C-alpha positions in Angstrom: 8.7 6.5 11.9 7.4 9.5 13.9 7.7 7.3 17.1 11.3 6.2 16.3 12.4 6.4 20.0 10.0 3.5 20.5 11.0 1.7 17.4 14.6 1.7 18.7 13.6 -0.1 21.9 10.9 -2.4 20.4 12.5 -3.4 17.2 16.2 -2.3 16.5 17.8 -2.9 19.9 15.2 -5.3 21.3 17.6 -8.2 21.1 21.1 -7.2 21.6 22.4 -10.3 19.7 20.4 -9.6 16.6 21.3 -5.9 16.1 23.1 -6.5 13.0 22.2 -8.8 10.0 19.1 -6.6 9.2 18.1 -4.1 6.7 15.6 -1.4 7.5 13.6 -0.1 4.7 12.0 3.2 6.1 9.1 5.3 5.0 8.9 9.0 5.4 7.7 10.6 8.7 4.0 10.7 9.2 2.2 13.1 6.8 5.4 14.3 4.8 4.7 12.2 1.7 1.1 13.6 1.8 2.4 17.1 1.8 4.9 16.4 -1.0 2.3 14.5 -3.3 -1.2 14.4 -2.1 -3.2 13.0 1.0 -3.3 9.3 0.4 -6.9 9.0 1.6 -8.6 12.5 1.1 -6.5 13.3 -2.0 -5.9 16.8 -0.7 -3.4 18.2 -3.2 0.2 18.8 -2.2 3.4 20.4 -3.6 3.2 18.2 -6.8 -0.1 19.7 -7.6 1.2 23.2 -7.1 4.1 22.4 -9.4 1.7 20.8 -12.0 -0.6 23.9 -12.0 2.3 26.4 -11.8 1.5 27.5 -8.4 3.8 28.9 -5.7 5.6 25.6 -4.9 8.8 27.1 -3.7 7.0 28.7 -0.8 5.4 25.5 0.1 8.7 23.8 -0.2 10.3 26.2 2.3 7.3 25.6 4.6 8.1 21.9 4.4 11.6 22.6 5.1 10.5 24.3 8.4 8.4 21.3 9.4 11.4 18.9 8.8 13.4 21.1 11.0 10.8 20.7 13.7 10.9 16.9 13.3 14.8 16.9 13.7 14.4 18.9 16.8 12.1 16.4 18.2 14.8 13.7 17.8 17.5 15.6 19.5 16.9 13.9 22.9 17.6 10.5 21.5 20.9 11.4 19.8 20.1 13.1 16.4 23.0 15.5 15.4 20.6 18.3 14.7 22.8 20.7 12.7 24.0 17.9 10.5 20.4 16.8 10.0 19.2 20.4 9.3 22.1 20.7 6.8 20.9 17.6 5.0 17.5 19.1 4.7 18.6 22.4 3.4 20.8 20.6 0.7 17.9 18.6 -0.5 15.2 21.2 -0.3 17.2 23.8 -2.2 18.4 21.4 -4.9 14.9 20.1 -5.3 13.6 23.7 -5.9 16.3 24.3 -8.4 15.5 21.1 -10.3 11.8 21.9 -10.3 12.4 25.3 -11.7 14.6 23.8 -14.5 11.7 21.4 -15.2 9.3 24.3 -15.3 11.4 26.0 -17.9 11.7 23.0 -20.0 7.8 22.4 -19.8 7.4 26.0 -20.9 9.5 25.3 -24.0 6.9 22.8 -25.3 9.7 20.6 -26.7 9.2 17.6 -24.1 6.4 15.3 -23.2 4.5 17.1 -20.4 3.4 13.7 -18.9 7.0 12.4 -18.7 8.3 15.5 -17.1 5.5 15.5 -14.5 6.1 11.8 -13.6 9.8 12.8 -13.2 8.8 15.7 -10.7 6.5 13.3 -8.8 9.5 10.9 -8.5 11.8 13.6 -7.3 9.4 14.9 -4.6 8.5 11.4 -3.4 12.2 10.7 -2.7 12.7 13.6 -0.2 10.6 12.0 2.6 12.4 8.7 2.7 16.0 10.3 2.3 15.2 12.5 5.4 14.0 9.6 7.7 16.7 7.1 6.6 19.4 9.6 7.1 18.1 10.6 10.6 17.7 6.9 11.6 21.3 6.1 10.7 22.6 9.3 12.5 20.6 8.5 15.7 22.1 4.9 15.9 25.6 6.1 15.3 25.3 8.7 18.0 24.1 5.9 20.3 27.4 4.0 19.6 26.3 1.4 16.8 27.7 1.2 13.4 24.8 2.4 11.1 24.7 3.0 7.4 22.5 5.3 5.4 21.7 3.4 2.2 20.5 6.1 -0.3 18.7 4.5 -3.1 17.2 7.8 -4.2 19.9 8.4 -6.9 20.3 11.9 -5.7 22.4 13.8 -8.2 23.2 10.5 -10.1 22.5 10.8 -13.7 23.5 7.3 -14.6 20.8 5.2 -16.3 20.3 2.3 -13.9 17.3 -0.1 -13.4 15.9 -0.3 -9.8 17.4 -3.8 -9.3 20.9 -2.4 -10.6 20.8 0.4 -8.1 19.9 -1.7 -5.3 22.7 -4.1 -6.1 25.3 -1.5 -6.6 24.4 0.3 -3.3 24.6 -2.9 -1.2 27.7 -4.4 -3.2 30.2 -2.7 -0.7 28.0 -3.2 2.4 28.2 -6.1 4.9 24.6 -6.0 6.6 26.1 -8.2 9.4 28.5 -5.5 10.5 26.3 -2.5 10.2 22.7 -1.5 10.8 21.4 -0.5 7.3 18.6 2.1 6.8 17.6 2.1 3.2 15.2 4.8 1.6 11.9 3.4 0.7 12.2 5.2 -2.6 14.5 3.8 -5.3 15.4 5.6 -8.4 15.4 3.5 -11.7 14.9 3.8 -15.4 11.5 2.1 -15.0 10.3 4.9 -12.6 9.1 3.2 -9.5 6.0 5.4 -9.2 4.8 4.8 -12.9 3.4 1.5 -11.9 3.3 1.3 -8.1 2.8 5.1 -7.1 2.3 5.3 -3.3 3.2 1.6 -2.8 6.8 2.2 -3.9 8.4 1.6 -0.4 7.0 -1.8 -0.3 8.4 -2.6 -3.8 11.8 -1.5 -2.5 11.4 -3.5 0.6 10.5 -6.6 -1.5 13.4 -6.2 -4.0 16.0 -5.8 -1.3 14.7 -9.0 0.4 14.9 -11.0 -2.9 18.3 -9.6 -4.0 19.9 -10.1 -0.6 18.3 -13.5 -0.1 16.5 -12.6 3.2 15.4 -15.4 5.5 12.2 -13.4 6.5 10.6 -10.1 5.4 9.2 -8.3 8.3 6.7 -5.5 8.0 6.3 -3.3 11.2 3.0 -1.5 11.4 1.3 0.5 14.2 -1.4 -2.3 14.6 -1.8 -6.0 14.4 -3.3 -7.7 11.3 -6.5 -8.6 13.0 -9.7 -10.6 12.4 -11.4 -7.4 11.8 -11.1 -3.6 12.1 -11.0 -3.0 15.9 -12.7 0.4 15.3 -15.6 -1.4 13.7 -15.7 -4.8 15.4 -14.4 -3.7 18.7 -11.0 -3.9 20.4 -12.2 -6.8 22.7 -13.8 -8.8 19.7 -11.0 -8.4 17.0 -7.9 -10.6 17.5 -4.6 -10.9 15.9 -4.3 -13.4 13.0 -1.2 -15.6 13.7 -0.8 -17.5 10.5 -2.1 -17.2 6.9 -0.8 -17.4 3.3 -0.1 -15.1 0.3 -3.5 -15.9 -1.2 -5.2 -14.3 1.8 -2.9 -11.3 1.5 -4.0 -10.9 -2.1 -7.7 -11.0 -1.2 -7.1 -8.4 1.4 -5.2 -6.1 -0.9 -8.0 -6.4 -3.6 -10.4 -4.6 -1.2 -7.8 -2.0 -0.1 -6.7 -3.6 3.2 -3.2 -4.0 2.1 -0.8 -6.0 4.4 1.6 -5.4 1.5 1.1 -4.3 -2.1 0.3 -7.4 -4.2 3.0 -6.5 -6.8 5.6 -6.3 -4.0 4.4 -9.6 -2.4 4.9 -11.7 -5.6 8.6 -11.7 -5.9 8.7 -12.7 -2.2 6.2 -15.5 -2.7 8.1 -16.8 -5.8 11.4 -16.7 -3.8 9.9 -18.5 -0.9 10.5 -15.7 1.6 7.9 -15.6 4.3 6.4 -12.3 5.4 5.7 -11.4 9.0 3.5 -8.5 9.9 4.2 -7.2 13.4 2.7 -4.5 15.6 5.8 -2.3 16.3 4.3 -1.3 19.7 3.5 -4.8 20.9 7.0 -6.3 20.5 6.3 -9.5 22.5 3.6 -10.7 20.1 5.0 -12.8 17.2 2.8 -11.1 14.7 1.2 -12.6 11.5 3.3 -15.1 9.5 2.4 -15.3 5.9 3.8 -18.3 3.9 3.2 -19.9 0.4 1.8 -23.1 1.6 0.0 -22.3 5.0 -3.5 -23.8 5.1 -5.4 -23.6 8.4 -5.8 -27.1 9.8 -9.3 -26.5 10.8 -11.7 -24.7 8.4 -12.3 -21.1 9.7 -12.7 -17.5 8.6 -9.6 -15.6 9.5 -10.6 -12.0 8.6 -13.7 -10.0 8.0 -13.0 -6.8 6.0 -14.3 -4.8 2.9 -14.8 -1.4 1.5 -17.5 1.2 1.4 -15.6 3.2 -1.3 -17.1 1.1 -4.2 -19.8 1.1 -6.6 -21.8 -1.5 -8.5 -21.7 -1.1 -12.1 -24.7 -3.0 -13.6 -24.6 -3.8 -17.5 -28.0 -5.1 -18.6 -28.4 -6.1 -22.2 -30.9 -8.5 -23.6 -28.6 -9.5 -26.5 -26.3 -11.1 -23.8 -28.1 -14.5 -23.5 -26.6 -17.1 -25.6 -24.1 -14.9 -27.2 -20.6 -16.5 -26.7 -18.0 -13.9 -25.6 -20.4 -11.2 -25.1 -18.4 -9.7 -22.1 -15.2 -9.6 -24.1 -16.2 -6.2 -25.4 -16.9 -5.1 -21.7 -13.4 -6.3 -20.7 -11.7 -4.5 -23.5 -13.2 -1.3 -22.4 -11.9 -1.9 -18.9 -8.5 -2.7 -20.3 -8.7 0.5 -22.5 -9.5 2.8 -19.5 -6.9 0.9 -17.3 -9.6 0.1 -14.7 -9.7 -3.1 -12.5 -12.8 -4.5 -10.8 -13.0 -6.4 -7.4 -15.9 -8.7 -8.0 -18.1 -9.9 -10.9 -21.5 -11.4 -10.9 -23.5 -12.5 -14.0 -26.8 -14.0 -15.1 -28.5 -14.4 -18.5 -28.6 -10.8 -19.3 -26.9 -8.9 -16.6 -23.3 -8.5 -15.4 -22.7 -6.6 -12.1 -19.1 -5.5 -11.4 -17.8 -4.0 -8.2 -15.1 -1.3 -8.7 -13.6 1.4 -6.8 -15.8 4.6 -6.9 -12.9 6.8 -7.9 -12.6 4.7 -11.1 -16.1 5.3 -12.4 -15.1 8.4 -14.5 -17.5 10.0 -16.8 -15.7 9.2 -20.0 -15.5 5.5 -19.1 -19.3 5.3 -18.3 -19.9 7.1 -21.6 -18.0 4.6 -23.5 -19.9 1.7 -21.8 -23.3 3.4 -22.7 -22.3 3.6 -26.3 -21.9 -0.2 -26.3 -24.6 -1.7 -24.1 -28.3 -1.2 -23.7 -28.4 -0.1 -20.0 -25.6 1.0 -17.8 -26.2 2.1 -14.3 -24.2 2.7 -11.0 -25.1 2.5 -7.5 -23.0 3.3 -4.4 -22.6 0.1 -2.4 -20.2 -1.7 0.2 -18.5 -4.9 -0.3 -17.8 -7.1 2.9 -15.5 -10.1 2.8 -15.1 -13.2 4.9 -11.6 -14.4 4.1 -9.4 -17.4 5.1 -6.9 -19.8 4.0 -9.5 -22.6 4.4 -13.0 -21.7 4.7 -14.5 -24.6 2.9 -17.2 -26.2 5.2 -20.7 -27.1 4.7 -23.1 -24.5 5.9 -20.7 -21.5 6.1 -22.5 -19.6 3.4 -25.8 -20.3 5.1 -24.4 -19.1 8.4 -23.1 -15.9 6.8 -26.4 -15.2 5.1 -28.4 -15.9 8.3 -26.2 -13.5 10.3 -26.7 -10.7 7.8 -30.5 -11.4 7.7 -30.7 -11.3 11.5 -29.1 -7.9 11.4 -31.7 -6.7 8.9 -29.2 -6.5 6.0 -30.2 -7.4 2.6 -27.6 -9.2 0.4 -27.7 -7.4 -3.0 -25.1 -9.8 -4.7 -22.7 -12.5 -3.5 -19.5 -14.0 -5.0 -17.3 -16.9 -4.2 -15.0 -19.0 -6.3 -14.4 -22.9 -5.9 -11.1 -22.1 -4.2 -13.2 -20.9 -1.3 -10.9 -18.3 0.2 -13.2 -15.3 0.1 -16.9 -14.9 0.4 -17.9 -11.5 -0.9 -21.2 -9.8 -0.1 -22.5 -6.7 -1.7 -24.7 -4.7 0.7 -26.0 -1.2 0.8 -23.4 1.2 1.8 -25.2 2.4 5.0 -24.9 -1.3 6.3 -21.1 -1.6 5.8 -20.1 -1.5 9.5 -23.1 -3.6 10.7 -22.5 -6.2 8.0 -18.8 -6.6 9.2 -19.9 -6.8 12.9 -22.7 -9.5 11.9 -20.2 -11.7 9.9 -17.4 -11.4 12.5 -19.7 -12.3 15.3 -21.0 -15.4 13.4 -17.9 -16.5 11.8 -14.8 -15.5 13.7 -15.6 -15.8 17.4 
């Protein structure tokens, strides 16, 4: 969104005969949601944490306002009506501060649930970034002579109790997408609270729901890079190549290790509705991108993508009572459910269960509960490296992968693969994360 001038040329106006008939679900400008909530990767706290800890959030909100002004100034050359855009920012920031102050007073009374009110504050803050970018986008296209509509799904100053689906249906009821270019906010206000379940994945959920409710023929995700056979920064730009076709199963495998083409809970409604997803590099408009469909299977067996995560740990449960005891790991899964923790991979033998989970989920109270119930519980920082494809079932592929890792001097600590054969998962020492990807990509994706 910060390179919106290029988006206009590469995406919105690229084909003059296809200007209308599309709905653009926009995210906030780069870094804005990080400032409002927290940094998505580093977790550096933003305005939300200041509010939560009763810090000087109004000052930070006014500093954010100045940054939004600066963004507006940058879009003046391509047609943004700056005074109008600055006025929009003023109104939203001022009202947001007033609402947060009211929430602060209510919190101080002790009569309401602190958790629920903090969730409401988080929702309010999240909506500001998308409102700003969607408003600006519609304004710029109108100034360039096109019919454009700002579709505000944020429910700003709307106290009516509506679900997310109801709000989307109501907002689009009086709009004909074939006669106007629609720019919808990635945030949607609803009684469910879109961030309660999806948190920072909320814009993809809005995207998915709009596509399903409007019966879209295709859902296109524009990113700043291709969905490639491997991370170009690790594999090398010359070695990594775009993936042209794959399926929803592969998308789920990618999401499981944090390489999200789309949030898995956003992709499911599209998959059920039979709406294909196309992932495109917005800055390489001539490339068709990656088409994800329900039934695609590569005609020839191959690994499509090598990826993984170095932000995981191996949780080892060793218990001599495990062997021969039916349902032993049921207790283990109950503790995972109780602490709302998911795992990525699971390996087991007679008396040991290894689970790979995100390092951030290995909280002290969770590990304490495990140690109360099992003989030995240990954790170790590791990396998981995956070879994924819609059709990787071929004799010798596991041997080739293991040989490639061995030739690179990398020990396989654990390995997992189901009979569906869409994802080979190798657990290696964290220091070998990048080398393992390069080895597997060189052996399986070239």
